[in-house]
C-alpha positions in Angstrom: -27.7 -4.2 -31.3 -28.8 -1.4 -33.0 -28.4 2.4 -31.8 -31.2 2.8 -30.3 -31.1 -0.5 -28.6 -27.7 0.3 -27.1 -28.6 3.7 -25.6 -32.2 1.9 -24.3 -29.9 -0.6 -22.7 -27.2 2.1 -21.5 -29.4 3.4 -19.6 -31.2 0.8 -17.9 -28.0 -0.3 -16.7 -27.8 3.0 -15.5 -31.2 2.9 -13.6 -30.7 0.0 -12.3 -27.1 0.9 -10.9 -28.7 3.9 -9.3 -31.9 2.1 -7.5 -28.6 -0.9 -6.5 -26.9 2.1 -4.8 -30.4 3.2 -2.9 -31.2 -0.1 -2.2 -27.3 -0.4 -0.2 -28.0 3.1 1.4 -30.9 1.8 2.9 -29.2 -1.9 4.4 -26.9 -0.1 5.7 -28.7 2.5 7.1 -31.0 -0.6 9.2 -27.9 -2.4 9.6 -26.8 0.9 11.4 -29.8 0.6 13.2 -28.5 -2.9 14.6 -25.6 -2.1 14.6 -27.1 0.1 17.5 -29.1 -2.0 19.0 -26.2 -4.1 19.5 -24.0 -1.3 21.8 -27.7 -0.7 23.3 -27.9 -3.6 25.2 -23.9 -4.3 25.2 -24.6 -7.8 23.1 -22.5 -8.5 20.5 -25.3 -10.8 19.2 -28.8 -10.8 18.5 -30.9 -12.9 17.1 -34.5 -13.1 16.1 -37.1 -14.9 14.0 -34.9 -17.0 11.7 -32.3 -14.3 12.0 -28.9 -13.8 13.7 -27.1 -10.9 13.7 -22.9 -11.0 15.4 -20.6 -8.4 15.3 -16.8 -8.4 17.0 -13.2 -7.7 16.7 -12.0 -10.2 14.2 -8.2 -9.5 14.5 -5.7 -10.4 11.5 -2.6 -9.8 9.9 -1.8 -8.6 6.6 1.2 -8.8 4.1 2.3 -5.1 3.7 2.9 -4.7 0.7 4.3 -1.0 -0.1 6.6 -1.5 3.3 8.1 -4.2 2.3 9.0 -3.1 -1.8 10.5 -0.2 0.1 12.5 -2.1 2.6 13.3 -5.3 -0.1 12.5 -4.2 -3.8 14.9 -6.5 -5.6 13.3 -8.8 -3.5 9.4 -7.4 -4.2 9.9 -7.2 -8.1 12.0 -10.4 -8.4 8.3 -11.6 -6.3 5.6 -9.4 -8.5 4.5 -10.9 -12.0 2.0 -8.5 -13.7 -1.7 -9.1 -15.1 -3.7 -7.5 -16.9 -7.4 -7.1 -16.8 -10.3 -6.3 -18.1 -12.4 -3.2 -17.2 -15.3 -1.8 -17.5 -16.8 1.6 -17.1 -20.1 3.4 -17.6 -19.6 6.6 -17.8 -23.0 9.9 -16.8 
């Protein structure tokens, strides 16, 4: 790939990521409108032509690894493992 093609590809990627960010912001605004309608109606479920939206509280439990490491550093180091990943970053 030539430097011209690389530059074009990088610029295309930057443009597409900007479009994605705009669409995500628009989707979030539309989601907020539906949530507002649910609050106004006092409903956790809305339905329309071919769609259904739910907005409910969900309870869950998660393991607090920071607290466990602070209280049981020896066990934490015994059962934790290091991992290696690769990361691609394109900066503007």
